[in-house]
PAGUTOR-435301 format. One record per residue (C-alpha): x, y, z; residue in one letter. Coordinates in Angstrom, 1 decimal. Example, Ala and Ser with C-alpha at 12.3 -4.5 7.8 and 13.67 -1.06 7.14 Angstrom:
<sites>
{east: 12.3 north: -4.5 up: 7.8 residu: a}
{east: 13.7 north: -1.1 up: 7.1 residu: s}
</sites>
This chain:
<sites>
{east: 20.1 north: 8.5 up: -7.2 residu: m}
{east: 19.1 north: 11.9 up: -5.8 residu: h}
{east: 21.3 north: 13.8 up: -3.3 residu: d}
{east: 18.9 north: 13.3 up: -0.4 residu: f}
{east: 18.8 north: 9.4 up: -1.0 residu: c}
{east: 22.5 north: 8.8 up: -0.1 residu: a}
{east: 23.0 north: 5.2 up: 1.2 residu: q}
{east: 24.4 north: 5.7 up: 4.7 residu: t}
{east: 23.5 north: 5.3 up: 8.3 residu: l}
{east: 19.7 north: 5.6 up: 8.7 residu: r}
{east: 17.3 north: 6.7 up: 11.4 residu: y}
{east: 13.8 north: 5.1 up: 11.5 residu: t}
{east: 11.3 north: 7.4 up: 13.0 residu: a}
{east: 8.3 north: 5.8 up: 14.9 residu: p}
{east: 6.1 north: 7.5 up: 12.3 residu: s}
{east: 7.7 north: 5.7 up: 9.4 residu: h}
{east: 5.9 north: 2.6 up: 8.2 residu: g}
{east: 2.5 north: 1.3 up: 7.1 residu: d}
{east: 0.6 north: -2.1 up: 7.2 residu: w}
{east: 2.6 north: -5.0 up: 8.3 residu: g}
{east: 2.8 north: -8.2 up: 6.3 residu: l}
{east: 0.4 north: -10.0 up: 8.7 residu: v}
{east: -2.3 north: -7.5 up: 8.2 residu: r}
{east: -1.9 north: -7.3 up: 4.4 residu: i}
{east: -2.1 north: -11.2 up: 4.1 residu: v}
{east: -5.1 north: -11.2 up: 6.6 residu: s}
{east: -7.0 north: -9.4 up: 3.7 residu: l}
{east: -7.1 north: -12.8 up: 2.1 residu: l}
{east: -10.3 north: -14.4 up: 3.5 residu: p}
{east: -9.9 north: -17.7 up: 5.4 residu: e}
{east: -6.1 north: -17.3 up: 5.3 residu: s}
{east: -3.5 north: -18.3 up: 7.9 residu: h}
{east: 0.3 north: -17.1 up: 8.1 residu: i}
{east: 3.3 north: -19.0 up: 9.5 residu: m}
{east: 6.7 north: -17.4 up: 9.9 residu: f}
{east: 9.8 north: -19.5 up: 10.0 residu: v}
{east: 12.6 north: -17.6 up: 11.6 residu: c}
{east: 14.8 north: -17.0 up: 14.6 residu: p}
{east: 13.0 north: -15.8 up: 17.7 residu: a}
{east: 14.4 north: -12.3 up: 17.5 residu: a}
{east: 13.1 north: -11.8 up: 14.0 residu: c}
{east: 9.5 north: -12.8 up: 15.0 residu: g}
{east: 9.2 north: -10.8 up: 18.1 residu: r}
{east: 8.1 north: -7.5 up: 16.5 residu: h}
{east: 5.6 north: -9.0 up: 14.2 residu: g}
{east: 4.2 north: -11.3 up: 16.9 residu: a}
{east: 3.7 north: -8.4 up: 19.3 residu: l}
{east: 2.2 north: -6.3 up: 16.5 residu: g}
{east: -0.3 north: -9.2 up: 15.8 residu: a}
{east: -1.4 north: -9.3 up: 19.4 residu: v}
{east: -1.7 north: -5.6 up: 19.6 residu: d}
{east: -3.7 north: -5.3 up: 16.4 residu: k}
{east: -6.0 north: -8.3 up: 16.9 residu: g}
{east: -4.4 north: -10.7 up: 14.3 residu: y}
{east: -2.8 north: -13.2 up: 16.7 residu: k}
{east: -5.2 north: -16.0 up: 15.7 residu: n}
{east: -4.3 north: -15.6 up: 12.0 residu: r}
{east: -0.5 north: -16.2 up: 12.6 residu: v}
{east: 1.9 north: -18.8 up: 13.9 residu: a}
{east: 5.6 north: -18.8 up: 14.5 residu: y}
{east: 8.2 north: -21.6 up: 14.0 residu: v}
{east: 11.3 north: -20.4 up: 15.8 residu: y}
{east: 14.6 north: -22.0 up: 14.4 residu: v}
{east: 17.8 north: -22.3 up: 16.2 residu: d}
{east: 21.5 north: -22.7 up: 15.1 residu: r}
{east: 21.2 north: -26.4 up: 14.5 residu: s}
{east: 18.1 north: -26.0 up: 12.2 residu: d}
{east: 20.0 north: -23.2 up: 10.2 residu: i}
{east: 23.0 north: -25.5 up: 9.7 residu: i}
{east: 21.1 north: -28.6 up: 8.9 residu: a}
{east: 18.2 north: -27.0 up: 6.9 residu: g}
{east: 14.7 north: -26.5 up: 8.2 residu: y}
{east: 12.5 north: -28.2 up: 5.7 residu: d}
{east: 11.2 north: -30.5 up: 8.4 residu: g}
{east: 10.5 north: -27.7 up: 10.7 residu: c}
{east: 8.3 north: -26.2 up: 8.1 residu: i}
{east: 6.3 north: -29.3 up: 7.5 residu: f}
{east: 6.1 north: -30.0 up: 11.4 residu: d}
{east: 5.0 north: -26.4 up: 11.9 residu: g}
{east: 2.3 north: -26.6 up: 9.4 residu: v}
{east: 0.9 north: -29.8 up: 10.9 residu: a}
{east: 1.1 north: -28.6 up: 14.4 residu: q}
{east: -0.6 north: -25.2 up: 13.4 residu: t}
{east: -3.4 north: -26.9 up: 11.6 residu: l}
{east: -4.1 north: -29.3 up: 14.5 residu: s}
{east: -4.5 north: -26.3 up: 16.8 residu: m}
{east: -6.8 north: -24.3 up: 14.6 residu: l}
{east: -10.5 north: -24.4 up: 15.3 residu: p}
{east: -11.2 north: -24.3 up: 11.6 residu: k}
{east: -8.9 north: -25.2 up: 8.7 residu: r}
{east: -7.9 north: -22.2 up: 6.6 residu: p}
{east: -8.5 north: -22.2 up: 2.9 residu: k}
{east: -5.1 north: -20.7 up: 2.0 residu: c}
{east: -1.9 north: -20.8 up: 4.0 residu: f}
{east: 1.1 north: -18.5 up: 3.6 residu: m}
{east: 4.6 north: -19.6 up: 4.8 residu: v}
{east: 7.2 north: -16.9 up: 5.4 residu: y}
{east: 11.0 north: -17.4 up: 5.7 residu: v}
{east: 13.2 north: -14.7 up: 6.9 residu: s}
{east: 16.3 north: -13.1 up: 5.4 residu: c}
{east: 18.7 north: -15.8 up: 6.6 residu: l}
{east: 17.0 north: -18.1 up: 4.1 residu: d}
{east: 18.7 north: -16.2 up: 1.4 residu: n}
{east: 21.9 north: -17.7 up: 2.7 residu: l}
{east: 20.5 north: -21.1 up: 3.4 residu: i}
{east: 18.5 north: -21.5 up: 0.1 residu: g}
{east: 15.6 north: -23.5 up: 1.1 residu: t}
{east: 13.8 north: -24.7 up: -2.1 residu: d}
{east: 10.4 north: -23.1 up: -1.1 residu: m}
{east: 8.8 north: -24.1 up: -4.5 residu: d}
{east: 9.4 north: -27.7 up: -3.6 residu: a}
{east: 8.3 north: -27.2 up: 0.0 residu: v}
{east: 5.0 north: -25.5 up: -1.2 residu: v}
{east: 4.5 north: -28.3 up: -3.8 residu: a}
{east: 4.7 north: -30.9 up: -1.2 residu: e}
{east: 2.4 north: -29.1 up: 1.2 residu: l}
{east: -0.2 north: -28.6 up: -1.6 residu: n}
{east: -0.1 north: -32.4 up: -2.2 residu: t}
{east: -0.2 north: -33.3 up: 1.5 residu: k}
{east: -3.2 north: -30.9 up: 2.2 residu: y}
{east: -5.3 north: -30.8 up: -1.0 residu: p}
{east: -8.2 north: -28.9 up: 0.7 residu: d}
{east: -5.7 north: -26.0 up: 1.3 residu: i}
{east: -3.8 north: -23.8 up: -1.0 residu: k}
{east: -0.3 north: -23.0 up: 0.0 residu: f}
{east: 2.2 north: -20.2 up: -1.1 residu: n}
{east: 5.2 north: -18.6 up: 0.3 residu: y}
{east: 6.8 north: -15.2 up: 1.0 residu: g}
{east: 10.1 north: -13.8 up: 2.1 residu: r}
{east: 10.2 north: -11.5 up: 5.2 residu: m}
{east: 13.5 north: -10.0 up: 3.8 residu: n}
{east: 14.2 north: -6.3 up: 4.8 residu: p}
{east: 17.4 north: -6.6 up: 2.7 residu: i}
{east: 15.3 north: -6.7 up: -0.4 residu: s}
{east: 13.7 north: -3.3 up: 0.3 residu: l}
{east: 16.1 north: -1.7 up: -2.2 residu: e}
{east: 15.5 north: -4.4 up: -4.9 residu: g}
{east: 12.6 north: -5.0 up: -7.3 residu: n}
{east: 10.6 north: -7.3 up: -5.1 residu: t}
{east: 10.6 north: -6.0 up: -1.5 residu: p}
{east: 8.3 north: -8.0 up: 1.0 residu: p}
{east: 5.1 north: -5.9 up: 0.3 residu: a}
{east: 5.6 north: -6.4 up: -3.5 residu: v}
{east: 6.4 north: -10.2 up: -3.4 residu: s}
{east: 3.6 north: -10.6 up: -0.8 residu: t}
{east: 1.0 north: -9.0 up: -3.1 residu: t}
{east: 2.3 north: -11.3 up: -5.9 residu: d}
{east: 1.9 north: -14.4 up: -3.7 residu: a}
{east: -1.7 north: -13.4 up: -2.7 residu: m}
{east: -2.9 north: -12.9 up: -6.2 residu: f}
{east: -0.9 north: -16.0 up: -7.2 residu: g}
{east: -3.6 north: -18.0 up: -5.6 residu: f}
{east: -6.0 north: -17.1 up: -8.4 residu: l}
{east: -6.5 north: -19.7 up: -11.0 residu: e}
{east: -7.3 north: -19.1 up: -14.7 residu: p}
{east: -11.0 north: -18.7 up: -15.3 residu: a}
{east: -13.4 north: -17.6 up: -18.0 residu: a}
{east: -13.5 north: -13.8 up: -18.3 residu: k}
{east: -16.4 north: -11.5 up: -17.8 residu: e}
{east: -16.0 north: -8.7 up: -20.3 residu: a}
{east: -17.8 north: -6.1 up: -18.1 residu: d}
{east: -15.6 north: -6.6 up: -15.0 residu: s}
{east: -12.4 north: -5.2 up: -13.6 residu: l}
{east: -10.1 north: -5.6 up: -10.6 residu: n}
{east: -8.6 north: -2.9 up: -8.5 residu: m}
{east: -5.2 north: -4.1 up: -7.2 residu: l}
{east: -2.7 north: -2.7 up: -4.9 residu: g}
{east: -4.8 north: -0.4 up: -2.7 residu: n}
{east: -5.3 north: -2.0 up: 0.8 residu: f}
{east: -8.6 north: -0.1 up: 1.2 residu: v}
{east: -11.4 north: 0.1 up: -1.4 residu: d}
{east: -11.9 north: 3.5 up: -3.1 residu: k}
{east: -14.7 north: 5.6 up: -1.8 residu: d}
{east: -17.9 north: 4.6 up: -3.4 residu: h}
{east: -19.2 north: 8.1 up: -3.0 residu: e}
{east: -16.7 north: 9.3 up: -5.5 residu: g}
{east: -17.2 north: 9.4 up: -9.2 residu: e}
{east: -15.0 north: 6.5 up: -10.0 residu: l}
{east: -17.5 north: 3.7 up: -9.8 residu: y}
{east: -20.1 north: 5.6 up: -11.8 residu: a}
{east: -17.5 north: 6.4 up: -14.3 residu: f}
{east: -16.5 north: 2.8 up: -14.7 residu: l}
{east: -20.2 north: 1.8 up: -15.2 residu: k}
{east: -20.5 north: 4.3 up: -17.9 residu: s}
{east: -17.6 north: 2.6 up: -19.6 residu: c}
{east: -19.5 north: -0.8 up: -19.6 residu: g}
{east: -17.9 north: -2.1 up: -16.3 residu: i}
{east: -20.7 north: -3.5 up: -14.3 residu: n}
{east: -18.6 north: -5.3 up: -11.7 residu: t}
{east: -15.5 north: -3.6 up: -10.1 residu: a}
{east: -13.8 north: -6.1 up: -7.8 residu: r}
{east: -11.6 north: -5.4 up: -4.8 residu: h}
{east: -10.0 north: -7.7 up: -2.2 residu: l}
{east: -11.9 north: -6.2 up: 0.6 residu: s}
{east: -15.2 north: -7.3 up: -1.0 residu: h}
{east: -14.8 north: -11.0 up: -0.1 residu: y}
{east: -15.5 north: -12.8 up: 3.2 residu: s}
{east: -14.8 north: -16.3 up: 1.8 residu: t}
{east: -11.7 north: -17.6 up: -0.2 residu: f}
{east: -13.9 north: -19.3 up: -2.7 residu: d}
{east: -15.7 north: -16.0 up: -3.5 residu: a}
{east: -12.4 north: -14.3 up: -3.6 residu: y}
{east: -11.3 north: -16.6 up: -6.5 residu: m}
{east: -13.8 north: -14.9 up: -8.7 residu: e}
{east: -11.4 north: -12.1 up: -9.2 residu: m}
{east: -9.7 north: -14.3 up: -11.8 residu: a}
{east: -12.7 north: -13.7 up: -13.9 residu: r}
{east: -12.2 north: -10.0 up: -14.4 residu: s}
{east: -11.3 north: -8.9 up: -17.8 residu: a}
{east: -9.0 north: -6.0 up: -16.7 residu: y}
{east: -6.7 north: -5.1 up: -13.9 residu: n}
{east: -6.6 north: -1.5 up: -12.7 residu: l}
{east: -3.3 north: -1.1 up: -10.7 residu: v}
{east: -3.7 north: 1.7 up: -8.2 residu: l}
{east: -0.3 north: 1.2 up: -6.2 residu: s}
{east: 3.1 north: 0.4 up: -7.5 residu: p}
{east: 3.3 north: -2.6 up: -5.0 residu: i}
{east: 0.9 north: -4.4 up: -7.3 residu: a}
{east: 2.5 north: -3.9 up: -10.6 residu: k}
{east: 4.8 north: -7.0 up: -10.4 residu: y}
{east: 1.7 north: -9.1 up: -9.4 residu: a}
{east: -0.3 north: -7.5 up: -12.4 residu: a}
{east: 2.5 north: -8.5 up: -14.8 residu: a}
{east: 2.4 north: -12.1 up: -13.6 residu: n}
{east: -1.3 north: -12.2 up: -13.7 residu: l}
{east: -1.2 north: -10.9 up: -17.3 residu: q}
{east: 1.3 north: -13.7 up: -18.2 residu: a}
{east: -0.6 north: -16.4 up: -16.4 residu: k}
{east: -4.2 north: -15.2 up: -17.1 residu: h}
{east: -3.9 north: -13.0 up: -20.1 residu: n}
{east: -5.4 north: -10.2 up: -18.2 residu: t}
{east: -4.2 north: -6.8 up: -19.2 residu: p}
{east: -3.3 north: -4.2 up: -16.7 residu: f}
{east: -3.1 north: -0.3 up: -16.4 residu: l}
{east: -1.0 north: 1.3 up: -13.7 residu: f}
{east: -2.8 north: 4.5 up: -12.7 residu: i}
{east: -1.9 north: 5.8 up: -9.2 residu: p}
{east: -4.1 north: 8.4 up: -7.5 residu: a}
{east: -3.4 north: 12.0 up: -8.3 residu: t}
{east: -4.9 north: 15.3 up: -6.9 residu: y}
{east: -4.0 north: 17.4 up: -10.0 residu: d}
{east: -7.2 north: 18.1 up: -11.7 residu: t}
{east: -5.5 north: 18.1 up: -15.2 residu: d}
{east: -4.0 north: 14.7 up: -14.4 residu: e}
{east: -7.3 north: 13.4 up: -13.2 residu: i}
{east: -8.9 north: 14.2 up: -16.6 residu: a}
{east: -6.1 north: 12.5 up: -18.3 residu: e}
{east: -6.3 north: 9.5 up: -16.1 residu: n}
{east: -10.0 north: 9.0 up: -16.9 residu: y}
{east: -9.2 north: 9.3 up: -20.6 residu: s}
{east: -6.6 north: 6.5 up: -20.1 residu: k}
{east: -8.9 north: 4.2 up: -18.3 residu: i}
{east: -11.6 north: 4.7 up: -20.9 residu: s}
{east: -9.0 north: 3.8 up: -23.7 residu: a}
{east: -7.7 north: 0.9 up: -21.7 residu: f}
{east: -11.2 north: -0.6 up: -21.4 residu: i}
{east: -11.9 north: 0.3 up: -25.0 residu: g}
{east: -15.2 north: 2.0 up: -24.4 residu: s}
{east: -16.1 north: 5.6 up: -24.6 residu: a}
{east: -17.3 north: 7.0 up: -21.2 residu: a}
{east: -20.7 north: 8.8 up: -21.1 residu: s}
{east: -20.1 north: 10.1 up: -17.6 residu: y}
{east: -20.4 north: 14.0 up: -17.2 residu: d}
{east: -17.7 north: 15.4 up: -14.9 residu: f}
{east: -18.9 north: 18.9 up: -14.9 residu: n}
{east: -20.5 north: 18.8 up: -11.4 residu: a}
{east: -17.4 north: 17.0 up: -10.0 residu: d}
{east: -15.0 north: 19.6 up: -11.5 residu: i}
{east: -17.1 north: 22.5 up: -10.2 residu: a}
{east: -17.3 north: 21.0 up: -6.7 residu: e}
{east: -13.5 north: 20.3 up: -6.7 residu: t}
{east: -12.7 north: 23.9 up: -7.6 residu: e}
{east: -15.0 north: 25.1 up: -4.7 residu: r}
{east: -13.1 north: 22.7 up: -2.2 residu: a}
{east: -9.7 north: 24.0 up: -3.3 residu: i}
{east: -10.6 north: 27.6 up: -2.8 residu: e}
{east: -12.2 north: 26.7 up: 0.6 residu: t}
{east: -9.0 north: 24.9 up: 1.7 residu: a}
{east: -6.7 north: 27.8 up: 0.5 residu: k}
{east: -8.8 north: 30.2 up: 2.5 residu: a}
{east: -8.6 north: 28.1 up: 5.5 residu: a}
{east: -4.9 north: 27.7 up: 5.5 residu: l}
{east: -4.3 north: 31.4 up: 4.8 residu: s}
{east: -0.7 north: 30.9 up: 3.5 residu: d}
{east: 0.3 north: 28.5 up: 6.2 residu: r}
{east: 3.0 north: 26.2 up: 5.2 residu: p}
{east: 2.2 north: 22.6 up: 4.2 residu: v}
{east: 4.4 north: 19.5 up: 4.4 residu: s}
{east: 3.7 north: 16.4 up: 2.3 residu: i}
{east: 4.7 north: 12.8 up: 3.2 residu: s}
{east: 5.2 north: 10.2 up: 0.6 residu: s}
{east: 3.6 north: 7.7 up: 2.9 residu: e}
{east: 0.4 north: 9.7 up: 2.9 residu: a}
{east: 0.2 north: 10.1 up: -0.9 residu: v}
{east: 1.9 north: 8.0 up: -3.7 residu: i}
{east: 2.9 north: 11.1 up: -5.7 residu: k}
{east: 3.9 north: 13.7 up: -3.3 residu: p}
{east: 6.0 north: 15.9 up: -5.8 residu: f}
{east: 2.9 north: 15.9 up: -8.1 residu: t}
{east: 0.8 north: 17.2 up: -5.2 residu: l}
{east: 3.3 north: 19.7 up: -4.3 residu: a}
{east: 3.5 north: 21.0 up: -7.8 residu: r}
{east: -0.3 north: 21.2 up: -8.1 residu: f}
{east: -0.7 north: 22.9 up: -4.8 residu: l}
{east: 2.0 north: 25.5 up: -5.6 residu: l}
{east: 0.3 north: 26.1 up: -8.8 residu: k}
{east: -2.9 north: 26.7 up: -7.1 residu: r}
{east: -1.3 north: 29.3 up: -4.7 residu: g}
{east: -0.7 north: 27.2 up: -1.6 residu: f}
{east: 2.5 north: 27.5 up: 0.5 residu: n}
{east: 4.4 north: 24.2 up: 0.3 residu: i}
{east: 7.2 north: 24.0 up: 2.8 residu: a}
{east: 8.6 north: 20.5 up: 2.3 residu: s}
{east: 8.1 north: 17.0 up: 0.9 residu: v}
{east: 9.2 north: 14.2 up: 3.2 residu: v}
{east: 10.3 north: 11.1 up: 1.2 residu: t}
{east: 13.2 north: 8.6 up: 1.0 residu: e}
{east: 13.1 north: 8.3 up: -2.8 residu: e}
{east: 11.7 north: 9.7 up: -6.0 residu: v}
{east: 9.5 north: 7.3 up: -7.8 residu: a}
{east: 9.9 north: 7.2 up: -11.6 residu: a}
{east: 6.2 north: 8.3 up: -12.1 residu: f}
{east: 6.8 north: 11.3 up: -9.9 residu: d}
{east: 10.2 north: 12.3 up: -11.3 residu: a}
{east: 9.1 north: 15.1 up: -13.6 residu: d}
{east: 7.2 north: 16.8 up: -10.7 residu: a}
{east: 10.2 north: 16.5 up: -8.6 residu: y}
{east: 12.4 north: 18.2 up: -11.3 residu: d}
{east: 9.7 north: 21.0 up: -11.4 residu: d}
{east: 9.5 north: 21.7 up: -7.6 residu: v}
{east: 13.0 north: 20.6 up: -6.1 residu: k}
{east: 14.2 north: 24.2 up: -6.0 residu: n}
{east: 11.0 north: 25.5 up: -4.6 residu: q}
{east: 10.4 north: 23.2 up: -1.7 residu: v}
{east: 12.7 north: 21.5 up: 0.9 residu: e}
{east: 13.1 north: 17.8 up: 0.5 residu: v}
{east: 13.5 north: 15.8 up: 3.7 residu: i}
{east: 14.6 north: 12.2 up: 3.9 residu: n}
{east: 12.7 north: 10.6 up: 6.8 residu: p}
{east: 15.4 north: 8.0 up: 7.2 residu: l}
{east: 18.2 north: 10.6 up: 7.4 residu: g}
{east: 20.1 north: 10.9 up: 10.7 residu: t}
{east: 19.6 north: 14.7 up: 10.7 residu: d}
{east: 16.0 north: 14.2 up: 11.6 residu: v}
{east: 17.1 north: 13.4 up: 15.2 residu: i}
{east: 18.5 north: 17.0 up: 15.4 residu: d}
{east: 15.1 north: 18.5 up: 15.2 residu: f}
{east: 16.2 north: 21.0 up: 12.7 residu: k}
{east: 13.1 north: 20.6 up: 10.7 residu: h}
{east: 10.7 north: 21.6 up: 13.4 residu: r}
{east: 8.0 north: 23.8 up: 12.2 residu: r}
{east: 5.0 north: 23.3 up: 14.4 residu: p}
{east: 2.9 north: 25.9 up: 12.5 residu: e}
{east: 3.0 north: 23.5 up: 9.4 residu: v}
{east: 0.0 north: 21.6 up: 8.3 residu: v}
{east: 1.3 north: 18.1 up: 7.8 residu: a}
{east: -0.1 north: 15.6 up: 5.3 residu: i}
{east: 0.8 north: 12.4 up: 6.8 residu: g}
{east: 2.6 north: 11.0 up: 9.9 residu: y}
{east: 6.1 north: 11.4 up: 8.8 residu: d}
{east: 5.6 north: 15.1 up: 8.0 residu: a}
{east: 3.9 north: 15.6 up: 11.3 residu: a}
{east: 6.5 north: 13.9 up: 13.3 residu: y}
{east: 9.5 north: 15.6 up: 11.7 residu: i}
{east: 8.0 north: 19.0 up: 11.8 residu: t}
{east: 6.5 north: 18.6 up: 15.2 residu: g}
{east: 3.2 north: 19.7 up: 14.0 residu: s}
{east: -0.1 north: 18.7 up: 15.6 residu: s}
{east: -2.2 north: 19.9 up: 12.6 residu: h}
{east: -2.3 north: 16.6 up: 10.8 residu: i}
{east: -4.1 north: 15.4 up: 7.7 residu: v}
{east: -4.8 north: 11.7 up: 8.7 residu: n}
{east: -3.9 north: 9.9 up: 5.5 residu: l}
{east: -1.8 north: 7.0 up: 4.4 residu: q}
{east: -1.3 north: 5.6 up: 0.8 residu: g}
{east: -4.1 north: 7.6 up: -0.7 residu: d}
{east: -6.5 north: 5.2 up: 0.9 residu: q}
{east: -9.9 north: 5.5 up: -0.4 residu: g}
{east: -9.1 north: 8.5 up: -2.5 residu: l}
{east: -9.2 north: 8.8 up: -6.3 residu: f}
{east: -10.2 north: 11.3 up: -8.9 residu: g}
{east: -12.1 north: 14.6 up: -8.4 residu: y}
{east: -13.7 north: 13.2 up: -5.1 residu: h}
{east: -10.4 north: 12.4 up: -3.9 residu: g}
{east: -9.1 north: 16.0 up: -4.3 residu: t}
{east: -12.3 north: 17.3 up: -2.7 residu: q}
{east: -11.7 north: 15.0 up: 0.3 residu: t}
{east: -8.0 north: 15.9 up: 0.5 residu: l}
{east: -8.9 north: 19.6 up: 0.5 residu: m}
{east: -11.6 north: 19.2 up: 3.3 residu: r}
{east: -9.0 north: 17.3 up: 5.4 residu: l}
{east: -6.5 north: 20.2 up: 4.8 residu: l}
{east: -9.0 north: 22.8 up: 5.9 residu: a}
{east: -9.9 north: 20.7 up: 9.0 residu: e}
{east: -6.3 north: 20.1 up: 10.0 residu: a}
{east: -5.5 north: 23.8 up: 9.8 residu: a}
{east: -8.1 north: 24.4 up: 12.5 residu: m}
{east: -7.8 north: 21.3 up: 14.7 residu: v}
{east: -5.0 north: 19.9 up: 16.6 residu: e}
{east: -4.5 north: 16.0 up: 16.8 residu: s}
{east: -2.5 north: 13.6 up: 18.8 residu: d}
{east: 0.0 north: 12.0 up: 16.3 residu: l}
{east: 0.5 north: 8.9 up: 18.5 residu: k}
{east: -3.1 north: 8.3 up: 18.9 residu: a}
{east: -3.6 north: 8.6 up: 15.1 residu: l}
{east: -0.8 north: 6.1 up: 14.4 residu: m}
{east: -2.2 north: 3.6 up: 17.0 residu: d}
{east: -5.7 north: 3.8 up: 15.6 residu: e}
{east: -4.4 north: 3.3 up: 12.1 residu: y}
{east: -2.2 north: 0.2 up: 13.1 residu: g}
{east: 1.0 north: 1.6 up: 11.9 residu: l}
{east: 3.8 north: -0.9 up: 11.7 residu: v}
{east: 7.4 north: 0.4 up: 11.6 residu: v}
</sites>
């Protein structure tokens, strides 16, 4: 563990968060969600679902002390029956969530789901655990949820010229070179969860011959898909370092087993121009990078330092294994700020002149010059670097309202 990651009292800033479980599961077409939990546990998610327009996709079964003592299997079955009776259209898939207290009760959710699948053969059921205690473990809620969602897929005959993109909530920008590159490798169909409006169509993702994992939250799901479907996967998170981008494309080509014919020269030249334009726009102004904006914040910091940018800080609560080398390279050159640290409330990190990449960086520094980006969404490869450079240049010139950006994004703390 690194020094700034000490396990102690924490402060959760209003900027610290991402998509909630309801919104993630709602990516599954024709899905419905039911939470089984005490009322206090469900209040936050329920209000968020109302605020963000997902209230018709989620139900709550509130359990009391007697349910907790006696066990609430019956509450789950009754809740599903009542929910289905109230819906104008039956869902094709149904996720049942239990809260962290179930770790003490030990409900046999596999048996519950098996019985639900038997009772309602026209609906596919699975379950998840809304357990913040597991955030420090190998399967925090977002990871187990992603696994459960792709767990609906059933083994199918493979299409050799097809590939899935897993882990990114938003599809990668089709204006970038990624799709054209994949096509040059013989991949004619690149699938993403957002491409589907019906559950039956979504099931065709099982026919893809390869899984490209673009976020660490999908590595666990990809490993299970490999075991269940014999579908190989490659973990390849977004990077903005041009040398790493070239290496990543080589890795993808080798993974698919096909030499790419795509010519990157124009993309590389455009990327270099974008970098120089952004550097001129910033004119040595300090930059702060949030790990909620980019998956590899230390790699980005190292790259920008190498290109002559002034990097003031990286805001993150941990160092991911795939970003550790870059951390070692830059830890003595930039300040590392833990957004969960109690010292954040002292405002000692205030630097309003900073250009902030991500909401945490903006909140902690007090900057209104904000790159509106979360989780590398939509960005990949050379086009991703070009887009980030453009956003950096624009943020240096324009002030934004952080609260308005977070509300528009639908941030869930």
